N, C-alpha and C positions, 0 to 999 in steps of 0.2 A: 520409538527413532528420534530426534531432537538433529533439531534444526537452527544452525548460529548465523543470524542475520546481523553481529555483529553490533560494533555503535551504528545509531543514524543519526544523523547530523539534523536536527530541522531549518526553518529557513529562521530566518532575524524575526523578531517581534510578531511572534503566529499569534493570531486573535481565535476565542473559543467563542466565534460568531456564526449567523446562518450559511454564510459565502465556508468557511470551512467546513464544515459536517453536510453540507452539497458537494463538495472537491472530494469529500470521502465517499458519496452514494457514487458521484461520475466517478470514478477511479474502479469502484467495484464492481460498477458498467463493464467499464473496459477489460476485468478481469476475466471478468464472464465470458465477454465477447473472445478476448485471447484462448479461452480454454474453450470455449465449442472448436473454435476453429482446429488448433491444434486437437480436443478429442475428435473428432471428425472422421481427424486423416493418419495420426499419432506419429503426424510428419516431424522428427528431431529439428529439423531448420526450423518449424515454429514455433517451438520451447523458450527459445530467449526474450520471445517478446511475450510468451507470455509470464517471466520470471521480471522483465522488466516492468511489465501492469502490476506484479503482483509490489512490485516493489515503488512503484509512486500512489501505489495504494497503503502499505505500509509507511511513508511519508506521510503524508494525509495526514494517519492517525497518530503519530507522534509528534504534527504539528497542535492535532487537536489536544492531544494530553501535555503538551507542555504550555499549551496557551493556559488549560488549566492548572498548573503547579504539578502537574506526577511527572516526574523522572525519572520513575523507576517501574516497570510492572510488573516484576516479578514475584510472586504470595510470599 
């Protein structure tokens, strides 16, 4: 299965600093919490929240990658 996330825009002037790395950790925690909520009930109404949190994690990660000069993560 392939998931197409399309083009992911980065924020202007991202920095590869501790704050950005901690943002990734924060977003990961939010994804895990949203997944736990969804997993405990399998309520389809909770799925959009999980997707939103996962998108935030992707954005935080690509901001770090952009800050270190990576603009393509394909093998």
